[in-house]
VOGU-55865 format. One record per residue (C-alpha): x, y, z; residue number from 1; residue in three letters. Coordinates in pm, 1 decimal. Layout:
N
         xx         yy         zz   pos   code
          X          Y          Z   NUM    ALA
...
END
This chain:
99
         xx         yy         zz   pos   code
        0.0        0.0        0.0     1    MET
      150.1      328.5     -113.0     2    LYS
      184.1      583.4      165.8     3    PRO
      -41.9      885.0      165.7     4    GLU
       28.5     1216.5      334.0     5    LEU
     -283.3     1427.9      385.3     6    LYS
     -298.2     1785.7      500.9     7    ARG
     -572.0     1797.4      763.2     8    GLU
     -537.6     2169.7      840.7     9    SER
     -265.6     2433.9      862.7    10    ALA
       32.9     2262.9     1026.5    11    GLY
     -147.8     1930.2     1072.4    12    SER
      -93.8     1619.4      859.1    13    TYR
     -176.4     1250.3      870.2    14    SER
       35.8      975.5      720.1    15    LEU
     -102.8      634.4      629.8    16    SER
        8.9      322.0      448.3    17    GLY
      337.2      135.4      428.7    18    ALA
      668.8      310.2      493.3    19    LEU
      923.4       72.3      347.7    20    ASN
     1195.4       49.5       86.9    21    PHE
      943.1        2.2     -195.0    22    GLU
      718.5      295.3     -100.2    23    THR
      907.7      581.1       64.6    24    VAL
     1066.9      723.0     -250.9    25    ALA
      733.6      880.8     -343.4    26    SER
      727.2     1069.7      -11.7    27    LEU
     1084.2     1194.6      -52.6    28    TYR
      983.1     1341.1     -387.3    29    ASP
      621.2     1439.1     -329.0    30    ASP
      579.0     1516.5       42.3    31    ALA
      444.2     1865.2       77.0    32    ASP
      489.2     1948.1      444.5    33    ILE
      500.3     2322.4      504.2    34    ASP
      805.2     2354.9      728.5    35    MET
      764.1     2734.2      733.1    36    THR
      497.6     2686.5     1000.9    37    GLU
      633.7     2729.8     1354.8    38    ARG
      481.5     2398.6     1455.9    39    GLU
      383.5     2097.0     1245.4    40    VAL
      222.0     1775.0     1362.9    41    SER
      214.6     1448.4     1170.0    42    VAL
      -15.6     1170.3     1284.8    43    SER
      137.6      826.4     1231.7    44    LEU
     -163.0      630.4     1364.1    45    ARG
     -236.7      470.1     1025.0    46    GLU
      123.5      382.0      933.9    47    VAL
      184.7       14.2      854.4    48    ARG
      480.8     -201.0      751.8    49    ASP
      773.2       21.3      851.9    50    VAL
     1137.0      -64.9      781.8    51    ASP
     1465.3      127.9      802.0    52    SER
     1378.6      325.0      486.4    53    ALA
     1061.1      454.4      651.4    54    GLY
     1257.0      541.7      960.6    55    LEU
     1510.5      729.9      747.7    56    ALA
     1225.4      935.6      599.8    57    LEU
     1108.4     1040.4      946.9    58    LEU
     1464.0     1131.4     1047.2    59    VAL
     1493.8     1342.4      729.3    60    GLU
     1169.3     1524.1      811.3    61    TRP
     1304.7     1598.6     1159.7    62    CYS
     1625.4     1733.1     1004.9    63    ARG
     1430.2     1954.9      764.0    64    GLN
     1211.4     2087.0     1045.1    65    ALA
     1518.6     2172.9     1250.4    66    GLU
     1670.8     2359.9      954.6    67    GLN
     1351.3     2565.8      923.5    68    HIS
     1327.8     2623.8     1300.1    69    GLU
     1000.8     2434.7     1296.4    70    CYS
      883.0     2211.9     1581.7    71    ARG
      781.7     1877.3     1430.4    72    LEU
      553.0     1662.9     1644.6    73    GLN
      516.8     1295.7     1552.1    74    LEU
      190.7     1181.7     1704.3    75    GLN
       32.5      841.7     1745.5    76    GLY
      350.0      641.6     1689.9    77    ILE
      233.9      279.0     1651.5    78    PRO
      398.2       22.3     1882.2    79    PRO
      574.1     -157.1     1594.6    80    HIS
      731.3      172.1     1484.3    81    LEU
      826.8      266.1     1841.8    82    GLN
     1000.1      -72.1     1876.2    83    ASN
     1199.2       -5.4     1557.7    84    LEU
     1292.9      343.0     1684.5    85    ILE
     1418.3      190.7     2009.3    86    ASP
     1613.7      -90.9     1839.8    87    VAL
     1777.9      149.0     1593.2    88    MET
     1879.2      388.7     1871.3    89    GLY
     1681.3      679.3     1729.4    90    LEU
     1470.4      751.4     2034.8    91    LYS
     1645.8     1079.7     2114.5    92    ASP
     1621.2     1204.7     1756.3    93    ILE
     1259.1     1109.7     1688.1    94    LEU
     1111.9     1136.0     2035.5    95    ASN
     1241.6     1488.4     2065.0    96    ARG
      990.4     1560.8     1788.3    97    ALA
      713.2     1355.3     1946.6    98    GLU
      414.0     1546.6     2071.8    99    GLY
END
């Protein structure tokens, strides 16, 4: 299932679908998150099938937010994704963005 990023309102997005090696390239190219907002939240409640490529995408979004002095909040991190964050040692990077 191809991932879908929806803008819910100004500064609020929801991400759904698979975030894996086969699917994340479309989000690198097509994600339209407005990092000029002071604060942006991305709901991950509907994210499925995450691997290291999906994790790399989230790390990149955190990096972009930091460059734009934007506070990125990752909300609703599913347990399977939180486990991957913990195993990969990315808790400090991604949880600093968690809202």
